[in-house]
Jmol script that loads the backbone (N, CA, C; Angstrom):
load data "model"
ATOM      1  N   MET A   1       6.350  -6.382  16.382  1.00  0.00           N
ATOM      2  CA  MET A   1       5.369  -5.746  15.348  1.00  0.00           C
ATOM      3  C   MET A   1       5.874  -6.294  13.967  1.00  0.00           C
ATOM      4  N   ALA A   2       4.838  -6.770  13.252  1.00  0.00           N
ATOM      5  CA  ALA A   2       5.014  -7.213  11.722  1.00  0.00           C
ATOM      6  C   ALA A   2       4.727  -6.029  10.792  1.00  0.00           C
ATOM      7  N   SER A   3       5.629  -6.280   9.385  1.00  0.00           N
ATOM      8  CA  SER A   3       5.654  -5.424   8.559  1.00  0.00           C
ATOM      9  C   SER A   3       4.898  -6.283   7.353  1.00  0.00           C
ATOM     10  N   PHE A   4       4.156  -5.427   6.443  1.00  0.00           N
ATOM     11  CA  PHE A   4       3.605  -6.182   5.552  1.00  0.00           C
ATOM     12  C   PHE A   4       3.780  -5.190   3.989  1.00  0.00           C
ATOM     13  N   ASN A   5       3.635  -6.063   3.062  1.00  0.00           N
ATOM     14  CA  ASN A   5       3.563  -5.502   1.789  1.00  0.00           C
ATOM     15  C   ASN A   5       2.180  -5.874   1.223  1.00  0.00           C
ATOM     16  N   ILE A   6       1.586  -4.709   0.622  1.00  0.00           N
ATOM     17  CA  ILE A   6       0.382  -4.945   0.110  1.00  0.00           C
ATOM     18  C   ILE A   6       0.160  -4.561  -1.317  1.00  0.00           C
ATOM     19  N   SER A   7      -0.213  -5.466  -2.256  1.00  0.00           N
ATOM     20  CA  SER A   7      -0.431  -5.132  -3.670  1.00  0.00           C
ATOM     21  C   SER A   7      -1.822  -5.150  -4.036  1.00  0.00           C
ATOM     22  N   ILE A   8      -2.499  -4.175  -4.619  1.00  0.00           N
ATOM     23  CA  ILE A   8      -3.751  -3.915  -5.068  1.00  0.00           C
ATOM     24  C   ILE A   8      -3.941  -3.871  -6.358  1.00  0.00           C
ATOM     25  N   GLU A   9      -4.897  -4.705  -7.109  1.00  0.00           N
ATOM     26  CA  GLU A   9      -5.280  -4.538  -8.507  1.00  0.00           C
ATOM     27  C   GLU A   9      -6.594  -3.988  -8.374  1.00  0.00           C
ATOM     28  N   LEU A  10      -6.717  -2.590  -9.085  1.00  0.00           N
ATOM     29  CA  LEU A  10      -8.142  -2.030  -9.140  1.00  0.00           C
ATOM     30  C   LEU A  10      -8.751  -2.729 -10.558  1.00  0.00           C
ATOM     31  N   ARG A  11      -9.929  -3.359 -10.692  1.00  0.00           N
ATOM     32  CA  ARG A  11     -10.370  -4.049 -11.603  1.00  0.00           C
ATOM     33  C   ARG A  11     -11.786  -3.425 -12.088  1.00  0.00           C
ATOM     34  N   GLY A  12     -11.914  -3.933 -13.399  1.00  0.00           N
ATOM     35  CA  GLY A  12     -13.293  -3.422 -13.925  1.00  0.00           C
ATOM     36  C   GLY A  12     -13.194  -2.023 -14.434  1.00  0.00           C
ATOM     37  N   GLU A  13     -14.220  -1.241 -14.657  1.00  0.00           N
ATOM     38  CA  GLU A  13     -14.298  -0.034 -15.522  1.00  0.00           C
ATOM     39  C   GLU A  13     -13.963   1.093 -14.374  1.00  0.00           C
ATOM     40  N   ILE A  14     -12.765   1.647 -14.176  1.00  0.00           N
ATOM     41  CA  ILE A  14     -12.343   2.479 -13.349  1.00  0.00           C
ATOM     42  C   ILE A  14     -11.772   3.759 -14.082  1.00  0.00           C
ATOM     43  N   ASP A  15     -11.842   4.780 -13.078  1.00  0.00           N
ATOM     44  CA  ASP A  15     -11.197   6.133 -13.787  1.00  0.00           C
ATOM     45  C   ASP A  15      -9.742   5.991 -13.005  1.00  0.00           C
ATOM     46  N   VAL A  16      -8.852   5.696 -13.928  1.00  0.00           N
ATOM     47  CA  VAL A  16      -7.537   5.354 -13.546  1.00  0.00           C
ATOM     48  C   VAL A  16      -6.941   6.377 -12.653  1.00  0.00           C
ATOM     49  N   ALA A  17      -6.815   7.568 -13.157  1.00  0.00           N
ATOM     50  CA  ALA A  17      -6.340   8.694 -12.324  1.00  0.00           C
ATOM     51  C   ALA A  17      -7.008   8.862 -11.094  1.00  0.00           C
ATOM     52  N   GLY A  18      -8.258   9.053 -11.069  1.00  0.00           N
ATOM     53  CA  GLY A  18      -9.223   9.490  -9.938  1.00  0.00           C
ATOM     54  C   GLY A  18      -9.307   8.162  -8.942  1.00  0.00           C
ATOM     55  N   ASP A  19      -9.377   6.988  -9.458  1.00  0.00           N
ATOM     56  CA  ASP A  19      -9.506   5.902  -8.266  1.00  0.00           C
ATOM     57  C   ASP A  19      -8.247   5.505  -7.898  1.00  0.00           C
ATOM     58  N   TYR A  20      -7.136   5.605  -8.413  1.00  0.00           N
ATOM     59  CA  TYR A  20      -5.803   5.413  -7.828  1.00  0.00           C
ATOM     60  C   TYR A  20      -5.622   6.257  -6.707  1.00  0.00           C
ATOM     61  N   ARG A  21      -5.915   7.802  -7.085  1.00  0.00           N
ATOM     62  CA  ARG A  21      -5.683   8.896  -6.082  1.00  0.00           C
ATOM     63  C   ARG A  21      -6.676   8.634  -4.835  1.00  0.00           C
ATOM     64  N   ARG A  22      -7.942   8.063  -4.991  1.00  0.00           N
ATOM     65  CA  ARG A  22      -8.780   7.862  -3.990  1.00  0.00           C
ATOM     66  C   ARG A  22      -8.162   6.676  -3.110  1.00  0.00           C
ATOM     67  N   LEU A  23      -7.554   5.639  -3.840  1.00  0.00           N
ATOM     68  CA  LEU A  23      -6.870   4.478  -3.305  1.00  0.00           C
ATOM     69  C   LEU A  23      -5.758   4.971  -2.397  1.00  0.00           C
ATOM     70  N   ARG A  24      -4.829   5.725  -2.870  1.00  0.00           N
ATOM     71  CA  ARG A  24      -3.774   6.261  -2.101  1.00  0.00           C
ATOM     72  C   ARG A  24      -4.289   7.165  -1.044  1.00  0.00           C
ATOM     73  N   GLU A  25      -5.431   8.010  -0.886  1.00  0.00           N
ATOM     74  CA  GLU A  25      -5.832   8.782   0.099  1.00  0.00           C
ATOM     75  C   GLU A  25      -6.477   7.935   1.136  1.00  0.00           C
ATOM     76  N   ALA A  26      -7.333   6.927   0.764  1.00  0.00           N
ATOM     77  CA  ALA A  26      -7.953   6.141   1.666  1.00  0.00           C
ATOM     78  C   ALA A  26      -6.980   5.262   2.562  1.00  0.00           C
ATOM     79  N   MET A  27      -5.944   4.670   1.771  1.00  0.00           N
ATOM     80  CA  MET A  27      -4.974   3.824   2.438  1.00  0.00           C
ATOM     81  C   MET A  27      -4.164   4.638   3.376  1.00  0.00           C
ATOM     82  N   ASN A  28      -3.876   5.782   2.883  1.00  0.00           N
ATOM     83  CA  ASN A  28      -3.022   6.828   3.755  1.00  0.00           C
ATOM     84  C   ASN A  28      -3.735   7.057   5.144  1.00  0.00           C
ATOM     85  N   GLU A  29      -5.083   7.439   4.918  1.00  0.00           N
ATOM     86  CA  GLU A  29      -5.967   7.670   6.022  1.00  0.00           C
ATOM     87  C   GLU A  29      -6.260   6.633   7.092  1.00  0.00           C
ATOM     88  N   ASN A  30      -5.953   5.560   6.698  1.00  0.00           N
ATOM     89  CA  ASN A  30      -6.069   4.176   7.543  1.00  0.00           C
ATOM     90  C   ASN A  30      -4.738   3.524   8.007  1.00  0.00           C
ATOM     91  N   GLY A  31      -3.601   4.281   7.902  1.00  0.00           N
ATOM     92  CA  GLY A  31      -2.556   3.812   8.471  1.00  0.00           C
ATOM     93  C   GLY A  31      -1.389   3.176   7.438  1.00  0.00           C
ATOM     94  N   PHE A  32      -1.811   2.919   6.059  1.00  0.00           N
ATOM     95  CA  PHE A  32      -1.168   2.189   5.130  1.00  0.00           C
ATOM     96  C   PHE A  32      -0.314   3.202   4.251  1.00  0.00           C
ATOM     97  N   ARG A  33       0.923   3.004   4.102  1.00  0.00           N
ATOM     98  CA  ARG A  33       1.886   3.817   3.442  1.00  0.00           C
ATOM     99  C   ARG A  33       2.196   3.456   2.074  1.00  0.00           C
ATOM    100  N   HIS A  34       2.565   4.545   1.232  1.00  0.00           N
ATOM    101  CA  HIS A  34       2.799   4.399  -0.167  1.00  0.00           C
ATOM    102  C   HIS A  34       4.322   4.822  -0.449  1.00  0.00           C
ATOM    103  N   SER A  35       5.118   4.635   0.690  1.00  0.00           N
ATOM    104  CA  SER A  35       6.496   4.875   0.567  1.00  0.00           C
ATOM    105  C   SER A  35       7.242   4.014   1.530  1.00  0.00           C
ATOM    106  N   ILE A  36       8.525   3.843   1.283  1.00  0.00           N
ATOM    107  CA  ILE A  36       9.374   3.073   2.347  1.00  0.00           C
ATOM    108  C   ILE A  36      10.670   3.943   2.759  1.00  0.00           C
ATOM    109  N   SER A  37      11.122   3.690   4.021  1.00  0.00           N
ATOM    110  CA  SER A  37      12.298   4.483   4.393  1.00  0.00           C
ATOM    111  C   SER A  37      13.422   3.617   4.591  1.00  0.00           C
ATOM    112  N   ALA A  38      14.552   4.201   4.194  1.00  0.00           N
ATOM    113  CA  ALA A  38      15.863   3.603   4.215  1.00  0.00           C
ATOM    114  C   ALA A  38      16.448   3.942   5.674  1.00  0.00           C
ATOM    115  N   LYS A  39      17.504   3.116   6.161  1.00  0.00           N
ATOM    116  CA  LYS A  39      17.942   3.361   7.412  1.00  0.00           C
ATOM    117  C   LYS A  39      18.535   4.815   7.513  1.00  0.00           C
ATOM    118  N   SER A  40      18.937   5.454   6.110  1.00  0.00           N
ATOM    119  CA  SER A  40      19.575   6.730   6.434  1.00  0.00           C
ATOM    120  C   SER A  40      18.580   7.838   6.574  1.00  0.00           C
ATOM    121  N   GLY A  41      17.076   7.395   6.574  1.00  0.00           N
ATOM    122  CA  GLY A  41      15.919   8.143   6.660  1.00  0.00           C
ATOM    123  C   GLY A  41      15.428   8.846   5.395  1.00  0.00           C
ATOM    124  N   ALA A  42      16.099   8.400   4.302  1.00  0.00           N
ATOM    125  CA  ALA A  42      15.562   8.827   2.990  1.00  0.00           C
ATOM    126  C   ALA A  42      14.302   7.940   2.827  1.00  0.00           C
ATOM    127  N   LYS A  43      13.279   8.710   2.198  1.00  0.00           N
ATOM    128  CA  LYS A  43      12.024   7.878   1.647  1.00  0.00           C
ATOM    129  C   LYS A  43      11.979   7.682   0.271  1.00  0.00           C
ATOM    130  N   PHE A  44      11.225   6.442  -0.089  1.00  0.00           N
ATOM    131  CA  PHE A  44      10.995   6.268  -1.542  1.00  0.00           C
ATOM    132  C   PHE A  44       9.763   5.894  -1.860  1.00  0.00           C
ATOM    133  N   ARG A  45       9.237   6.416  -2.848  1.00  0.00           N
ATOM    134  CA  ARG A  45       7.936   6.135  -3.356  1.00  0.00           C
ATOM    135  C   ARG A  45       7.879   4.636  -3.942  1.00  0.00           C
ATOM    136  N   LEU A  46       6.706   3.916  -3.591  1.00  0.00           N
ATOM    137  CA  LEU A  46       6.432   2.506  -3.976  1.00  0.00           C
ATOM    138  C   LEU A  46       5.761   2.736  -5.404  1.00  0.00           C
ATOM    139  N   PRO A  47       5.770   1.600  -6.088  1.00  0.00           N
ATOM    140  CA  PRO A  47       4.856   1.691  -7.431  1.00  0.00           C
ATOM    141  C   PRO A  47       3.558   1.911  -7.070  1.00  0.00           C
ATOM    142  N   ARG A  48       2.900   2.395  -8.094  1.00  0.00           N
ATOM    143  CA  ARG A  48       1.394   2.729  -8.056  1.00  0.00           C
ATOM    144  C   ARG A  48       0.496   1.881  -7.099  1.00  0.00           C
ATOM    145  N   ASP A  49       0.448   0.583  -7.305  1.00  0.00           N
ATOM    146  CA  ASP A  49      -0.506  -0.064  -6.386  1.00  0.00           C
ATOM    147  C   ASP A  49       0.177  -0.919  -5.228  1.00  0.00           C
ATOM    148  N   GLU A  50       1.164  -0.484  -4.746  1.00  0.00           N
ATOM    149  CA  GLU A  50       1.913  -1.123  -3.654  1.00  0.00           C
ATOM    150  C   GLU A  50       1.842  -0.092  -2.405  1.00  0.00           C
ATOM    151  N   PHE A  51       1.519  -0.835  -1.268  1.00  0.00           N
ATOM    152  CA  PHE A  51       1.762  -0.160   0.124  1.00  0.00           C
ATOM    153  C   PHE A  51       2.272  -0.948   1.254  1.00  0.00           C
ATOM    154  N   THR A  52       2.602  -0.361   2.179  1.00  0.00           N
ATOM    155  CA  THR A  52       3.129  -0.984   3.363  1.00  0.00           C
ATOM    156  C   THR A  52       2.302  -0.619   4.766  1.00  0.00           C
ATOM    157  N   PHE A  53       2.577  -1.569   5.575  1.00  0.00           N
ATOM    158  CA  PHE A  53       1.814  -1.525   6.853  1.00  0.00           C
ATOM    159  C   PHE A  53       2.558  -1.999   7.919  1.00  0.00           C
ATOM    160  N   SER A  54       2.873  -1.526   9.018  1.00  0.00           N
ATOM    161  CA  SER A  54       3.439  -2.184  10.066  1.00  0.00           C
ATOM    162  C   SER A  54       2.419  -2.080  11.461  1.00  0.00           C
ATOM    163  N   GLY A  55       2.343  -3.253  12.070  1.00  0.00           N
ATOM    164  CA  GLY A  55       1.418  -3.253  13.248  1.00  0.00           C
ATOM    165  C   GLY A  55       1.101  -4.753  13.793  1.00  0.00           C
ATOM    166  N   TYR A  56       0.451  -4.697  14.761  1.00  0.00           N
ATOM    167  CA  TYR A  56       0.127  -6.020  15.486  1.00  0.00           C
ATOM    168  C   TYR A  56      -1.030  -6.643  15.089  1.00  0.00           C
ATOM    169  N   LEU A  57      -0.993  -6.890  13.717  1.00  0.00           N
ATOM    170  CA  LEU A  57      -2.204  -7.753  13.122  1.00  0.00           C
ATOM    171  C   LEU A  57      -1.668  -8.774  12.433  1.00  0.00           C
ATOM    172  N   SER A  58      -2.542  -9.869  12.179  1.00  0.00           N
ATOM    173  CA  SER A  58      -2.187 -11.154  11.355  1.00  0.00           C
ATOM    174  C   SER A  58      -2.461 -10.658   9.597  1.00  0.00           C
ATOM    175  N   ARG A  59      -1.743 -11.399   9.043  1.00  0.00           N
ATOM    176  CA  ARG A  59      -1.883 -11.175   7.424  1.00  0.00           C
ATOM    177  C   ARG A  59      -3.370 -11.082   7.103  1.00  0.00           C
ATOM    178  N   ASN A  60      -4.082 -12.283   7.593  1.00  0.00           N
ATOM    179  CA  ASN A  60      -5.525 -12.133   7.328  1.00  0.00           C
ATOM    180  C   ASN A  60      -6.347 -10.944   7.838  1.00  0.00           C
ATOM    181  N   LYS A  61      -5.979 -10.522   8.808  1.00  0.00           N
ATOM    182  CA  LYS A  61      -6.739  -9.239   9.350  1.00  0.00           C
ATOM    183  C   LYS A  61      -6.204  -8.242   8.482  1.00  0.00           C
ATOM    184  N   VAL A  62      -5.046  -7.806   8.092  1.00  0.00           N
ATOM    185  CA  VAL A  62      -4.605  -6.947   7.261  1.00  0.00           C
ATOM    186  C   VAL A  62      -5.481  -6.868   5.937  1.00  0.00           C
ATOM    187  N   LEU A  63      -5.467  -8.301   5.295  1.00  0.00           N
ATOM    188  CA  LEU A  63      -6.196  -8.516   4.113  1.00  0.00           C
ATOM    189  C   LEU A  63      -7.624  -8.246   4.289  1.00  0.00           C
ATOM    190  N   ASP A  64      -8.197  -8.542   5.231  1.00  0.00           N
ATOM    191  CA  ASP A  64      -9.667  -8.147   5.384  1.00  0.00           C
ATOM    192  C   ASP A  64      -9.998  -6.590   5.582  1.00  0.00           C
ATOM    193  N   ASN A  65      -8.932  -6.001   6.439  1.00  0.00           N
ATOM    194  CA  ASN A  65      -8.992  -4.610   6.418  1.00  0.00           C
ATOM    195  C   ASN A  65      -8.898  -3.834   4.986  1.00  0.00           C
ATOM    196  N   VAL A  66      -7.984  -4.208   4.299  1.00  0.00           N
ATOM    197  CA  VAL A  66      -7.557  -3.564   2.973  1.00  0.00           C
ATOM    198  C   VAL A  66      -8.997  -3.824   2.204  1.00  0.00           C
ATOM    199  N   TYR A  67      -9.306  -5.068   2.032  1.00  0.00           N
ATOM    200  CA  TYR A  67     -10.450  -5.593   1.043  1.00  0.00           C
ATOM    201  C   TYR A  67     -11.728  -4.772   1.543  1.00  0.00           C
ATOM    202  N   LEU A  68     -11.794  -4.562   2.682  1.00  0.00           N
ATOM    203  CA  LEU A  68     -13.284  -3.603   3.066  1.00  0.00           C
ATOM    204  C   LEU A  68     -13.022  -2.310   2.772  1.00  0.00           C
ATOM    205  N   LEU A  69     -11.798  -1.771   2.993  1.00  0.00           N
ATOM    206  CA  LEU A  69     -11.619  -0.244   2.515  1.00  0.00           C
ATOM    207  C   LEU A  69     -11.552  -0.182   1.055  1.00  0.00           C
ATOM    208  N   VAL A  70     -11.041  -0.803   0.172  1.00  0.00           N
ATOM    209  CA  VAL A  70     -10.872  -0.767  -1.183  1.00  0.00           C
ATOM    210  C   VAL A  70     -12.221  -0.845  -1.844  1.00  0.00           C
ATOM    211  N   SER A  71     -12.882  -2.078  -1.377  1.00  0.00           N
ATOM    212  CA  SER A  71     -14.150  -2.467  -2.104  1.00  0.00           C
ATOM    213  C   SER A  71     -15.166  -1.384  -1.817  1.00  0.00           C
ATOM    214  N   ASN A  72     -15.051  -0.245  -0.984  1.00  0.00           N
ATOM    215  CA  ASN A  72     -16.155   0.672  -0.866  1.00  0.00           C
ATOM    216  C   ASN A  72     -16.192   1.344  -2.221  1.00  0.00           C
ATOM    217  N   PHE A  73     -15.105   1.456  -3.015  1.00  0.00           N
ATOM    218  CA  PHE A  73     -15.300   2.169  -4.249  1.00  0.00           C
ATOM    219  C   PHE A  73     -14.766   1.257  -5.591  1.00  0.00           C
ATOM    220  N   ILE A  74     -14.265   0.322  -5.385  1.00  0.00           N
ATOM    221  CA  ILE A  74     -14.027  -0.632  -6.264  1.00  0.00           C
ATOM    222  C   ILE A  74     -14.575  -2.034  -6.015  1.00  0.00           C
ATOM    223  N   PRO A  75     -15.525  -2.613  -6.849  1.00  0.00           N
ATOM    224  CA  PRO A  75     -16.350  -3.692  -6.552  1.00  0.00           C
ATOM    225  C   PRO A  75     -15.663  -4.753  -6.175  1.00  0.00           C
ATOM    226  N   VAL A  76     -14.572  -5.394  -6.964  1.00  0.00           N
ATOM    227  CA  VAL A  76     -13.800  -6.479  -6.843  1.00  0.00           C
ATOM    228  C   VAL A  76     -12.420  -6.351  -7.097  1.00  0.00           C
ATOM    229  N   PRO A  77     -11.820  -5.794  -5.956  1.00  0.00           N
ATOM    230  CA  PRO A  77     -10.351  -5.502  -6.237  1.00  0.00           C
ATOM    231  C   PRO A  77      -9.512  -6.750  -5.970  1.00  0.00           C
ATOM    232  N   GLY A  78      -8.400  -6.891  -6.513  1.00  0.00           N
ATOM    233  CA  GLY A  78      -7.459  -7.992  -6.159  1.00  0.00           C
ATOM    234  C   GLY A  78      -6.661  -7.479  -5.325  1.00  0.00           C
ATOM    235  N   ILE A  79      -6.066  -8.198  -4.242  1.00  0.00           N
ATOM    236  CA  ILE A  79      -5.450  -7.847  -3.126  1.00  0.00           C
ATOM    237  C   ILE A  79      -4.688  -8.894  -2.643  1.00  0.00           C
ATOM    238  N   MET A  80      -3.247  -8.692  -2.448  1.00  0.00           N
ATOM    239  CA  MET A  80      -2.224  -9.715  -1.917  1.00  0.00           C
ATOM    240  C   MET A  80      -1.513  -9.022  -0.886  1.00  0.00           C
ATOM    241  N   VAL A  81      -1.517  -9.723   0.250  1.00  0.00           N
ATOM    242  CA  VAL A  81      -0.856  -9.344   1.585  1.00  0.00           C
ATOM    243  C   VAL A  81       0.440 -10.183   1.705  1.00  0.00           C
ATOM    244  N   THR A  82       1.614  -9.691   1.900  1.00  0.00           N
ATOM    245  CA  THR A  82       2.928 -10.494   2.302  1.00  0.00           C
ATOM    246  C   THR A  82       3.354  -9.986   3.471  1.00  0.00           C
ATOM    247  N   GLU A  83       3.794 -10.733   4.509  1.00  0.00           N
ATOM    248  CA  GLU A  83       4.208 -10.382   5.643  1.00  0.00           C
ATOM    249  C   GLU A  83       6.016 -10.196   5.204  1.00  0.00           C
ATOM    250  N   SER A  84       6.362  -9.195   5.669  1.00  0.00           N
ATOM    251  CA  SER A  84       8.000  -8.941   5.341  1.00  0.00           C
ATOM    252  C   SER A  84       8.830  -9.261   6.310  1.00  0.00           C
ATOM    253  N   ALA A  85       9.951  -9.946   5.958  1.00  0.00           N
ATOM    254  CA  ALA A  85      11.097 -10.154   6.986  1.00  0.00           C
ATOM    255  C   ALA A  85      12.145  -9.135   6.786  1.00  0.00           C
ATOM    256  N   GLY A  86      12.092  -8.352   5.795  1.00  0.00           N
ATOM    257  CA  GLY A  86      12.947  -7.420   5.450  1.00  0.00           C
ATOM    258  C   GLY A  86      12.670  -7.002   3.959  1.00  0.00           C
ATOM    259  N   ARG A  87      13.259  -5.751   3.818  1.00  0.00           N
ATOM    260  CA  ARG A  87      13.038  -5.223   2.222  1.00  0.00           C
ATOM    261  C   ARG A  87      14.432  -4.836   1.382  1.00  0.00           C
ATOM    262  N   VAL A  88      14.418  -4.883   0.410  1.00  0.00           N
ATOM    263  CA  VAL A  88      15.470  -4.430  -0.391  1.00  0.00           C
ATOM    264  C   VAL A  88      14.946  -3.820  -1.595  1.00  0.00           C
ATOM    265  N   TRP A  89      15.477  -2.816  -2.375  1.00  0.00           N
ATOM    266  CA  TRP A  89      14.892  -2.188  -3.422  1.00  0.00           C
ATOM    267  C   TRP A  89      15.997  -1.568  -4.309  1.00  0.00           C
ATOM    268  N   ARG A  90      15.693  -1.268  -5.483  1.00  0.00           N
ATOM    269  CA  ARG A  90      16.518  -0.553  -6.411  1.00  0.00           C
ATOM    270  C   ARG A  90      15.790   0.132  -7.471  1.00  0.00           C
ATOM    271  N   GLY A  91      15.992   1.522  -7.789  1.00  0.00           N
ATOM    272  CA  GLY A  91      15.195   2.111  -8.895  1.00  0.00           C
ATOM    273  C   GLY A  91      14.128   2.928  -8.407  1.00  0.00           C
ATOM    274  N   LEU A  92      13.890   2.930  -7.079  1.00  0.00           N
ATOM    275  CA  LEU A  92      12.516   3.521  -6.670  1.00  0.00           C
ATOM    276  C   LEU A  92      13.055   5.006  -6.522  1.00  0.00           C
ATOM    277  N   LYS A  93      11.930   5.959  -7.073  1.00  0.00           N
ATOM    278  CA  LYS A  93      12.140   7.387  -6.810  1.00  0.00           C
ATOM    279  C   LYS A  93      12.246   8.000  -5.405  1.00  0.00           C
ATOM    280  N   GLU A  94      13.211   8.666  -5.259  1.00  0.00           N
ATOM    281  CA  GLU A  94      13.239   9.283  -3.780  1.00  0.00           C
ATOM    282  C   GLU A  94      12.444  10.332  -3.653  1.00  0.00           C
ATOM    283  N   ILE A  95      11.799  10.513  -2.564  1.00  0.00           N
ATOM    284  CA  ILE A  95      10.852  11.731  -2.171  1.00  0.00           C
ATOM    285  C   ILE A  95      11.501  12.653  -1.644  1.00  0.00           C
ATOM    286  N   ASP A  96      11.492  13.907  -2.253  1.00  0.00           N
ATOM    287  CA  ASP A  96      12.272  15.185  -1.595  1.00  0.00           C
ATOM    288  C   ASP A  96      11.641  15.653  -0.509  1.00  0.00           C
ATOM    289  N   LEU A  97      12.157  15.632   0.742  1.00  0.00           N
ATOM    290  CA  LEU A  97      11.725  15.907   2.015  1.00  0.00           C
ATOM    291  C   LEU A  97      11.921  17.350   2.410  1.00  0.00           C
ATOM    292  N   SER A  98      12.755  18.012   1.442  1.00  0.00           N
ATOM    293  CA  SER A  98      12.991  19.475   1.817  1.00  0.00           C
ATOM    294  C   SER A  98      11.780  20.256   1.831  1.00  0.00           C
TER     295      SER A  98
END
end "model"
wireframe off; spacefill off
backbone 0.3
color backbone group
């Protein structure tokens, strides 16, 4: 199973708060996550326009799926998909799971 990092840029005239909320909701409903997990089980929130996905798809298929999803409400989004061999991070906000 492959892991992917997805970066999305919403372009044009957008409702920043509303469209980014819709983006997070739509991505979450379709299996994309706006967080990452450490080996300890702690979860960390990703930057506003970053998502992750794990599955048995190619980079191109992930890109096509995300583009179709996002272009339903943003006419010309900028999207980059990177297949991940591993992740490291620093300074991300931990999500309180309690």
